[in-house]
The first five atom37 places (N, CA, C, CB, O) and aatype in JSON, in Angstrom:
{
  "aatype": [20, 20, 20, 20, 20, 20, 20, 20, 20, 20, 20, 20, 20, 20, 20, 20, 20, 20, 20, 20, 20, 20, 20, 20, 20, 20, 20, 20, 20, 20, 20, 20, 20, 20, 20, 20, 20, 20, 20, 20, 20, 20, 20, 20, 20, 20, 20, 20, 20, 20, 20, 20, 20, 20, 20, 20, 20, 20, 20, 20, 20, 20, 20, 20, 20, 20, 20, 20, 20, 20, 20, 20, 20, 20, 20, 20, 20, 20, 20, 20, 20, 20, 20, 20, 20, 20, 20, 20, 20, 20, 20, 20, 20, 20, 20, 20, 20, 20, 20, 20, 20, 20, 20],
  "atom_mask": [
    [1, 1, 1, 1, 1],
    [1, 1, 1, 1, 1],
    [1, 1, 1, 1, 1],
    [1, 1, 1, 1, 1],
    [1, 1, 1, 1, 1],
    [1, 1, 1, 1, 1],
    [1, 1, 1, 1, 1],
    [1, 1, 1, 1, 1],
    [1, 1, 1, 1, 1],
    [1, 1, 1, 1, 1],
    [1, 1, 1, 1, 1],
    [1, 1, 1, 1, 1],
    [1, 1, 1, 1, 1],
    [1, 1, 1, 1, 1],
    [1, 1, 1, 1, 1],
    [1, 1, 1, 1, 1],
    [1, 1, 1, 1, 1],
    [1, 1, 1, 1, 1],
    [1, 1, 1, 1, 1],
    [1, 1, 1, 1, 1],
    [1, 1, 1, 1, 1],
    [1, 1, 1, 1, 1],
    [1, 1, 1, 1, 1],
    [1, 1, 1, 1, 1],
    [1, 1, 1, 1, 1],
    [1, 1, 1, 1, 1],
    [1, 1, 1, 1, 1],
    [1, 1, 1, 1, 1],
    [1, 1, 1, 1, 1],
    [1, 1, 1, 1, 1],
    [1, 1, 1, 1, 1],
    [1, 1, 1, 1, 1],
    [1, 1, 1, 1, 1],
    [1, 1, 1, 1, 1],
    [1, 1, 1, 1, 1],
    [1, 1, 1, 1, 1],
    [1, 1, 1, 1, 1],
    [1, 1, 1, 1, 1],
    [1, 1, 1, 1, 1],
    [1, 1, 1, 1, 1],
    [1, 1, 1, 1, 1],
    [1, 1, 1, 1, 1],
    [1, 1, 1, 1, 1],
    [1, 1, 1, 1, 1],
    [1, 1, 1, 1, 1],
    [1, 1, 1, 1, 1],
    [1, 1, 1, 1, 1],
    [1, 1, 1, 1, 1],
    [1, 1, 1, 1, 1],
    [1, 1, 1, 1, 1],
    [1, 1, 1, 1, 1],
    [1, 1, 1, 1, 1],
    [1, 1, 1, 1, 1],
    [1, 1, 1, 1, 1],
    [1, 1, 1, 1, 1],
    [1, 1, 1, 1, 1],
    [1, 1, 1, 1, 1],
    [1, 1, 1, 1, 1],
    [1, 1, 1, 1, 1],
    [1, 1, 1, 1, 1],
    [1, 1, 1, 1, 1],
    [1, 1, 1, 1, 1],
    [1, 1, 1, 1, 1],
    [1, 1, 1, 1, 1],
    [1, 1, 1, 1, 1],
    [1, 1, 1, 1, 1],
    [1, 1, 1, 1, 1],
    [1, 1, 1, 1, 1],
    [1, 1, 1, 1, 1],
    [1, 1, 1, 1, 1],
    [1, 1, 1, 1, 1],
    [1, 1, 1, 1, 1],
    [1, 1, 1, 1, 1],
    [1, 1, 1, 1, 1],
    [1, 1, 1, 1, 1],
    [1, 1, 1, 1, 1],
    [1, 1, 1, 1, 1],
    [1, 1, 1, 1, 1],
    [1, 1, 1, 1, 1],
    [1, 1, 1, 1, 1],
    [1, 1, 1, 1, 1],
    [1, 1, 1, 1, 1],
    [1, 1, 1, 1, 1],
    [1, 1, 1, 1, 1],
    [1, 1, 1, 1, 1],
    [1, 1, 1, 1, 1],
    [1, 1, 1, 1, 1],
    [1, 1, 1, 1, 1],
    [1, 1, 1, 1, 1],
    [1, 1, 1, 1, 1],
    [1, 1, 1, 1, 1],
    [1, 1, 1, 1, 1],
    [1, 1, 1, 1, 1],
    [1, 1, 1, 1, 1],
    [1, 1, 1, 1, 1],
    [1, 1, 1, 1, 1],
    [1, 1, 1, 1, 1],
    [1, 1, 1, 1, 1],
    [1, 1, 1, 1, 1],
    [1, 1, 1, 1, 1],
    [1, 1, 1, 1, 1],
    [1, 1, 1, 1, 1],
    [1, 1, 1, 1, 1]
  ],
  "atom_positions": [
    [[0.87, -1.21, -0.03], [0.02, -0.05, -0.07], [0.95, 1.27, 0.04], [-1.08, -0.12, 1.13], [1.85, 1.39, 0.87]],
    [[0.62, 2.15, -0.84], [1.48, 3.37, -0.96], [0.96, 4.45, 0.09], [1.44, 3.97, -2.51], [-0.14, 4.36, 0.64]],
    [[1.77, 5.39, 0.29], [1.45, 6.45, 1.39], [0.08, 7.17, 1.03], [2.69, 7.6, 1.49], [-0.71, 7.42, 1.94]],
    [[-0.2, 7.48, -0.17], [-1.45, 8.12, -0.58], [-2.65, 7.16, -0.2], [-1.43, 8.44, -2.18], [-3.64, 7.56, 0.43]],
    [[-2.5, 6.0, -0.58], [-3.68, 4.98, -0.36], [-3.8, 4.92, 1.21], [-3.35, 3.37, -1.05], [-4.94, 4.86, 1.68]],
    [[-2.74, 4.94, 2.03], [-2.89, 4.79, 3.46], [-3.55, 5.92, 3.92], [-1.65, 4.61, 4.18], [-4.42, 5.75, 4.79]],
    [[-3.27, 7.24, 3.44], [-3.93, 8.4, 3.87], [-5.48, 8.36, 3.6], [-3.29, 9.58, 3.21], [-6.33, 8.7, 4.42]],
    [[-5.72, 7.9, 2.34], [-7.15, 7.87, 2.02], [-7.86, 6.88, 2.84], [-7.37, 7.56, 0.58], [-8.99, 7.21, 3.2]],
    [[-7.43, 5.71, 3.22], [-7.89, 4.65, 4.02], [-8.21, 5.35, 5.35], [-6.82, 3.47, 4.15], [-9.35, 5.34, 5.83]],
    [[-7.18, 5.95, 5.91], [-7.37, 6.61, 7.24], [-8.41, 7.73, 7.25], [-6.04, 7.19, 7.72], [-9.14, 7.89, 8.23]],
    [[-8.49, 8.48, 6.19], [-9.62, 9.49, 6.02], [-10.93, 8.83, 5.9], [-9.41, 10.37, 4.78], [-11.89, 9.38, 6.44]],
    [[-11.11, 7.74, 5.26], [-12.28, 6.96, 5.05], [-12.68, 6.39, 6.45], [-12.02, 5.82, 3.97], [-13.84, 6.44, 6.85]],
    [[-11.65, 5.86, 7.17], [-12.0, 5.34, 8.48], [-12.52, 6.4, 9.46], [-10.82, 4.68, 9.06], [-13.57, 6.3, 10.11]],
    [[-11.65, 7.46, 9.49], [-12.22, 8.62, 10.26], [-13.48, 9.1, 9.97], [-11.45, 9.68, 10.17], [-14.2, 9.55, 10.87]],
    [[-13.86, 9.06, 8.69], [-15.23, 9.39, 8.33], [-16.38, 8.5, 8.78], [-15.29, 9.46, 6.96], [-17.49, 8.88, 9.13]],
    [[-15.9, 7.22, 8.7], [-16.88, 6.13, 9.1], [-17.1, 6.29, 10.76], [-16.23, 4.54, 8.68], [-18.18, 6.03, 11.3]],
    [[-15.99, 6.75, 11.43], [-16.05, 6.89, 12.88], [-16.97, 8.02, 13.13], [-14.66, 7.13, 13.53], [-17.75, 7.91, 14.07]],
    [[-16.97, 9.16, 12.36], [-17.73, 10.28, 12.58], [-19.31, 9.8, 12.29], [-17.18, 11.52, 11.61], [-20.22, 10.17, 13.03]],
    [[-19.55, 8.96, 11.16], [-20.87, 8.5, 10.81], [-21.47, 7.71, 12.06], [-20.8, 7.59, 9.48], [-22.62, 7.9, 12.44]],
    [[-20.59, 6.8, 12.66], [-21.08, 6.05, 13.83], [-21.47, 6.94, 14.88], [-20.09, 5.11, 14.34], [-22.52, 6.8, 15.5]],
    [[-20.57, 7.92, 15.13], [-20.66, 8.94, 16.28], [-22.04, 9.61, 15.98], [-19.32, 10.11, 16.3], [-22.82, 9.76, 16.93]],
    [[-22.39, 10.01, 14.81], [-23.55, 10.73, 14.44], [-24.82, 9.97, 14.83], [-23.52, 11.03, 12.97], [-25.77, 10.48, 15.43]],
    [[-24.75, 8.66, 14.41], [-25.9, 7.75, 14.71], [-26.06, 7.56, 16.31], [-25.66, 6.29, 13.97], [-27.16, 7.52, 16.86]],
    [[-24.92, 7.47, 16.94], [-25.07, 7.36, 18.54], [-25.66, 8.54, 18.99], [-23.7, 7.18, 19.35], [-26.63, 8.53, 19.75]],
    [[-25.05, 9.75, 18.48], [-25.7, 11.01, 19.2], [-27.24, 11.18, 18.88], [-24.92, 12.39, 18.72], [-28.01, 11.6, 19.74]],
    [[-27.67, 10.82, 17.55], [-29.06, 10.81, 17.33], [-29.87, 9.87, 18.14], [-29.29, 10.56, 16.02], [-31.02, 10.17, 18.47]],
    [[-29.3, 8.64, 18.49], [-30.0, 7.79, 19.21], [-30.14, 8.22, 20.68], [-29.4, 6.54, 19.08], [-31.13, 7.95, 21.35]],
    [[-29.06, 8.93, 21.14], [-29.19, 9.28, 22.66], [-30.11, 10.48, 22.61], [-27.69, 9.64, 23.45], [-30.83, 10.67, 23.59]],
    [[-30.15, 11.35, 21.56], [-31.17, 12.57, 21.61], [-32.58, 12.03, 21.59], [-31.0, 13.61, 20.31], [-33.43, 12.55, 22.31]],
    [[-32.85, 10.99, 20.81], [-34.17, 10.46, 20.72], [-34.47, 9.75, 22.03], [-34.31, 9.53, 19.51], [-35.63, 9.83, 22.43]],
    [[-33.64, 9.08, 22.73], [-33.87, 8.54, 23.99], [-34.09, 9.57, 25.01], [-32.8, 7.7, 24.35], [-34.95, 9.34, 25.86]],
    [[-33.46, 10.63, 25.05], [-33.55, 11.72, 25.97], [-35.02, 12.4, 25.72], [-32.29, 12.77, 25.73], [-35.64, 12.95, 26.63]],
    [[-35.45, 12.31, 24.55], [-36.89, 12.84, 24.29], [-37.99, 11.78, 24.58], [-37.05, 13.29, 22.75], [-39.19, 12.04, 24.44]],
    [[-37.57, 10.68, 24.97], [-38.54, 9.55, 25.45], [-38.91, 8.82, 24.17], [-39.93, 10.14, 26.26], [-39.98, 8.22, 24.18]],
    [[-38.23, 8.81, 23.16], [-38.84, 8.13, 22.0], [-38.01, 6.8, 21.88], [-38.79, 9.06, 20.62], [-36.9, 6.67, 22.39]],
    [[-38.6, 5.9, 21.21], [-38.03, 4.73, 20.85], [-36.98, 4.77, 19.8], [-38.99, 3.92, 20.48], [-37.04, 5.66, 18.95]],
    [[-36.01, 3.89, 19.76], [-34.87, 3.95, 18.95], [-34.66, 2.74, 18.19], [-33.74, 4.24, 19.7], [-34.6, 1.68, 18.81]],
    [[-34.51, 2.77, 16.78], [-34.1, 1.6, 16.0], [-32.57, 1.67, 15.74], [-34.9, 1.54, 14.64], [-32.06, 2.6, 15.12]],
    [[-31.93, 0.71, 16.2], [-30.42, 0.66, 16.14], [-29.89, -0.19, 15.13], [-29.86, 0.23, 17.37], [-28.7, -0.49, 15.13]],
    [[-30.75, -0.63, 14.2], [-30.24, -1.52, 13.1], [-29.13, -0.82, 12.3], [-31.42, -1.91, 12.13], [-28.08, -1.4, 11.99]],
    [[-29.41, 0.46, 11.97], [-28.37, 1.26, 11.15], [-27.02, 1.26, 11.84], [-28.83, 2.78, 10.93], [-25.98, 1.07, 11.2]],
    [[-27.04, 1.5, 13.2], [-25.89, 1.53, 14.02], [-25.16, 0.16, 13.93], [-26.28, 1.89, 15.46], [-23.96, 0.14, 13.65]],
    [[-25.81, -0.88, 14.14], [-25.16, -2.14, 14.08], [-24.36, -2.4, 12.9], [-26.07, -3.13, 14.2], [-23.24, -2.91, 12.94]],
    [[-25.05, -1.99, 11.72], [-24.3, -2.22, 10.39], [-23.19, -1.24, 10.28], [-25.26, -2.08, 9.12], [-22.14, -1.67, 9.82]],
    [[-23.25, -0.04, 10.62], [-22.18, 0.88, 10.58], [-20.95, 0.5, 11.47], [-22.69, 2.2, 10.96], [-19.81, 0.75, 11.09]],
    [[-21.21, -0.09, 12.63], [-20.2, -0.54, 13.54], [-19.49, -1.8, 12.95], [-20.83, -0.85, 14.94], [-18.27, -1.95, 12.95]],
    [[-20.29, -2.59, 12.49], [-19.65, -3.85, 11.77], [-18.73, -3.39, 10.65], [-20.8, -4.85, 11.12], [-17.6, -3.87, 10.58]],
    [[-19.17, -2.5, 9.8], [-18.38, -2.02, 8.69], [-17.17, -1.35, 9.14], [-19.15, -1.12, 7.85], [-16.12, -1.52, 8.53]],
    [[-17.25, -0.55, 10.25], [-16.2, 0.16, 10.83], [-15.08, -0.74, 11.35], [-16.72, 1.01, 11.88], [-13.9, -0.42, 11.2]],
    [[-15.44, -1.79, 11.93], [-14.66, -2.78, 12.59], [-13.81, -3.54, 11.49], [-15.61, -3.76, 13.42], [-12.61, -3.83, 11.57]],
    [[-14.64, -3.79, 10.47], [-13.88, -4.59, 9.24], [-12.82, -3.63, 8.82], [-14.9, -4.98, 7.85], [-11.68, -4.05, 8.68]],
    [[-13.09, -2.39, 8.59], [-12.03, -1.57, 7.91], [-10.92, -1.26, 8.98], [-12.67, -0.16, 7.29], [-9.77, -1.07, 8.58]],
    [[-11.2, -1.22, 10.28], [-10.01, -1.12, 11.21], [-9.21, -2.33, 11.27], [-10.41, -0.8, 12.6], [-8.0, -2.29, 11.46]],
    [[-9.91, -3.49, 11.1], [-9.14, -4.83, 11.06], [-8.08, -4.93, 9.98], [-10.1, -6.0, 10.83], [-7.07, -5.62, 10.08]],
    [[-8.41, -4.14, 8.9], [-7.61, -4.15, 7.76], [-6.57, -3.17, 7.71], [-8.36, -4.02, 6.67], [-5.82, -3.1, 6.73]],
    [[-6.47, -2.36, 8.76], [-5.47, -1.36, 8.8], [-4.01, -1.95, 9.19], [-5.92, -0.29, 9.8], [-3.85, -3.01, 9.78]],
    [[-3.04, -1.14, 8.79], [-1.69, -1.58, 9.18], [-1.53, -1.21, 10.55], [-0.57, -1.0, 8.32], [-1.95, -0.13, 10.98]],
    [[-0.86, -2.15, 11.32], [-0.7, -1.99, 12.81], [-0.18, -0.59, 13.13], [0.29, -3.08, 13.4], [-0.59, -0.06, 14.15]],
    [[0.66, 0.03, 12.36], [1.37, 1.25, 12.72], [0.36, 2.38, 12.53], [2.7, 1.47, 11.84], [0.6, 3.46, 13.07]],
    [[-0.76, 2.22, 11.8], [-1.67, 3.23, 11.57], [-2.87, 3.37, 12.6], [-2.17, 3.02, 10.25], [-3.67, 4.3, 12.66]],
    [[-2.83, 2.36, 13.33], [-3.95, 2.27, 14.49], [-3.82, 3.47, 15.5], [-3.8, 0.82, 15.38], [-4.84, 3.98, 15.97]],
    [[-2.76, 3.85, 15.78], [-2.44, 4.86, 16.74], [-3.14, 6.23, 16.18], [-0.79, 4.98, 16.92], [-3.54, 7.07, 16.98]],
    [[-3.25, 6.38, 15.02], [-3.77, 7.65, 14.46], [-5.22, 7.82, 14.8], [-3.59, 7.71, 12.93], [-5.71, 8.94, 14.99]],
    [[-5.99, 6.59, 14.89], [-7.38, 6.77, 15.14], [-7.8, 6.23, 16.66], [-8.17, 5.99, 13.98], [-8.96, 6.16, 17.06]],
    [[-6.74, 5.91, 17.35], [-6.98, 5.42, 18.74], [-7.88, 6.26, 19.61], [-5.7, 5.28, 19.43], [-8.74, 5.72, 20.31]],
    [[-7.7, 7.62, 19.58], [-8.37, 8.52, 20.41], [-9.94, 8.5, 20.02], [-7.7, 9.96, 20.26], [-10.87, 8.5, 20.83]],
    [[-10.06, 8.49, 18.58], [-11.39, 8.67, 18.08], [-12.24, 7.31, 18.35], [-11.31, 9.05, 16.5], [-13.43, 7.37, 18.66]],
    [[-11.53, 6.09, 18.22], [-12.23, 4.83, 18.61], [-12.52, 4.78, 20.08], [-11.41, 3.62, 18.22], [-13.55, 4.21, 20.46]],
    [[-11.66, 5.33, 20.95], [-11.98, 5.36, 22.39], [-13.08, 6.2, 22.65], [-10.87, 5.78, 23.2], [-13.88, 5.83, 23.51]],
    [[-13.27, 7.38, 21.99], [-14.34, 8.25, 22.2], [-15.68, 7.59, 21.69], [-14.06, 9.58, 21.5], [-16.74, 7.67, 22.31]],
    [[-15.53, 7.0, 20.64], [-16.85, 6.28, 20.1], [-17.18, 5.2, 20.96], [-16.73, 5.69, 18.62], [-18.36, 4.99, 21.21]],
    [[-16.19, 4.42, 21.52], [-16.54, 3.24, 22.6], [-17.27, 3.93, 23.71], [-15.15, 2.42, 23.26], [-18.32, 3.47, 24.15]],
    [[-16.71, 5.08, 24.22], [-17.36, 5.72, 25.37], [-18.75, 6.17, 25.19], [-16.62, 6.84, 25.76], [-19.58, 6.14, 26.1]],
    [[-18.99, 6.61, 23.89], [-20.46, 7.01, 23.51], [-21.36, 5.89, 23.44], [-20.55, 7.69, 22.16], [-22.53, 5.94, 23.8]],
    [[-20.68, 4.68, 22.9], [-21.57, 3.48, 22.92], [-21.83, 2.98, 24.26], [-21.0, 2.37, 22.13], [-22.89, 2.4, 24.51]],
    [[-20.95, 3.16, 25.12], [-21.22, 2.82, 26.55], [-22.39, 3.63, 27.26], [-19.93, 3.06, 27.33], [-23.25, 3.1, 27.96]],
    [[-22.28, 5.06, 26.95], [-23.31, 5.81, 27.38], [-24.76, 5.55, 26.81], [-22.92, 7.09, 27.14], [-25.77, 5.68, 27.5]],
    [[-24.76, 5.19, 25.54], [-25.93, 4.75, 24.87], [-26.5, 3.47, 25.51], [-25.61, 4.53, 23.41], [-27.68, 3.34, 25.82]],
    [[-25.55, 2.55, 25.68], [-26.06, 1.36, 26.45], [-26.62, 1.55, 27.82], [-25.03, 0.42, 26.59], [-27.59, 0.91, 28.21]],
    [[-26.01, 2.43, 28.55], [-26.46, 2.75, 29.91], [-27.88, 3.42, 29.86], [-25.4, 3.71, 30.61], [-28.72, 3.15, 30.72]],
    [[-28.12, 4.34, 28.8], [-29.38, 5.14, 28.62], [-30.45, 4.02, 28.03], [-29.13, 6.52, 27.52], [-31.63, 4.01, 28.38]],
    [[-29.96, 3.19, 27.21], [-31.03, 2.19, 26.83], [-31.5, 1.19, 28.04], [-30.45, 1.3, 25.62], [-32.66, 0.83, 28.2]],
    [[-30.47, 0.84, 28.79], [-30.93, -0.04, 29.94], [-31.77, 0.82, 30.82], [-29.71, -0.68, 30.78], [-32.79, 0.29, 31.27]],
    [[-31.52, 2.0, 31.13], [-32.41, 2.77, 31.92], [-33.72, 3.03, 31.34], [-31.84, 3.97, 32.22], [-34.68, 3.03, 32.11]],
    [[-33.9, 3.23, 30.14], [-35.13, 3.3, 29.44], [-35.9, 1.86, 29.55], [-34.81, 3.72, 27.92], [-37.11, 1.77, 29.76]],
    [[-35.14, 0.89, 29.41], [-35.84, -0.48, 29.51], [-36.34, -0.75, 30.77], [-34.97, -1.58, 29.18], [-37.48, -1.19, 30.9]],
    [[-35.47, -0.48, 31.9], [-35.98, -0.68, 33.17], [-37.08, 0.18, 33.67], [-34.97, -0.6, 34.01], [-37.9, -0.18, 34.51]],
    [[-37.03, 1.43, 33.06], [-38.18, 2.36, 33.37], [-39.5, 1.7, 32.76], [-37.91, 3.9, 32.72], [-40.47, 1.51, 33.5]],
    [[-39.55, 1.36, 31.46], [-40.58, 0.79, 30.82], [-40.99, -0.48, 31.57], [-40.23, 0.55, 29.43], [-42.18, -0.58, 31.83]],
    [[-40.25, -1.35, 31.91], [-40.53, -2.53, 32.6], [-41.17, -2.24, 33.98], [-39.29, -3.34, 32.74], [-42.1, -2.91, 34.43]],
    [[-40.63, -1.27, 34.57], [-41.27, -0.8, 35.88], [-42.77, -0.3, 35.76], [-40.4, 0.39, 36.46], [-43.66, -0.53, 36.58]],
    [[-42.89, 0.45, 34.56], [-44.22, 0.87, 34.31], [-45.22, -0.12, 33.95], [-44.21, 1.78, 33.33], [-46.41, 0.02, 34.22]],
    [[-44.73, -1.13, 33.34], [-45.52, -2.31, 32.87], [-45.94, -3.14, 34.09], [-44.69, -3.22, 31.85], [-47.09, -3.57, 34.2]],
    [[-45.03, -3.34, 34.95], [-45.17, -4.09, 36.25], [-46.15, -3.3, 37.02], [-43.8, -4.26, 37.06], [-47.11, -3.89, 37.51]],
    [[-46.01, -2.02, 37.18], [-46.97, -1.24, 37.94], [-48.4, -1.27, 37.45], [-46.55, 0.12, 37.97], [-49.37, -1.25, 38.21]],
    [[-48.45, -1.31, 36.03], [-49.81, -1.39, 35.47], [-50.42, -2.73, 35.76], [-49.79, -1.14, 33.96], [-51.62, -2.83, 36.0]],
    [[-49.58, -3.76, 35.72], [-50.02, -5.09, 36.11], [-50.56, -5.21, 37.51], [-48.93, -6.03, 35.96], [-51.57, -5.86, 37.77]],
    [[-49.83, -4.52, 38.44], [-50.24, -4.58, 39.87], [-51.56, -3.87, 39.9], [-49.18, -3.9, 40.87], [-52.55, -4.38, 40.44]],
    [[-51.57, -2.72, 39.33], [-53.05, -1.98, 39.31], [-54.17, -2.74, 38.99], [-53.13, -0.87, 38.34], [-55.22, -2.73, 39.62]],
    [[-53.91, -3.47, 37.86], [-55.04, -4.36, 37.1], [-55.32, -5.52, 37.99], [-54.56, -4.95, 35.58], [-56.4, -6.11, 37.88]],
    [[-54.42, -5.89, 38.89], [-54.7, -7.02, 39.8], [-55.19, -6.55, 41.07], [-53.52, -7.86, 40.03], [-55.48, -7.38, 41.94]],
    [[-55.33, -5.19, 41.29], [-55.83, -4.59, 42.37], [-54.9, -4.53, 43.59], [-57.0, -5.24, 42.68], [-55.31, -4.39, 44.74]],
    [[-53.59, -4.63, 43.23], [-52.54, -4.56, 44.39], [-52.09, -3.15, 44.6], [-51.24, -5.45, 44.1], [-51.26, -2.89, 45.48]]
  ]
}
């Protein structure tokens, strides 16, 4: 791989990271608004990004390290928010069941 190709590949990977971050930010915003979120697009983007990262030369990984760490952090935040929403919905459903049973 020549140097120009490596720069293009890095630029493409950084662009993919930005796209994943954008999907995560949108999902987090929708959750904050109390809306349901479809994460199927995120799954596909993350898989594609991971494949591109796997094909990188080991020496180039350090260039994207901070961006990948930040994306991972944002994914962790999204996971926590989804878990909280799920627990809230489950609690609401259980509360409705108790009311229906007269408890």
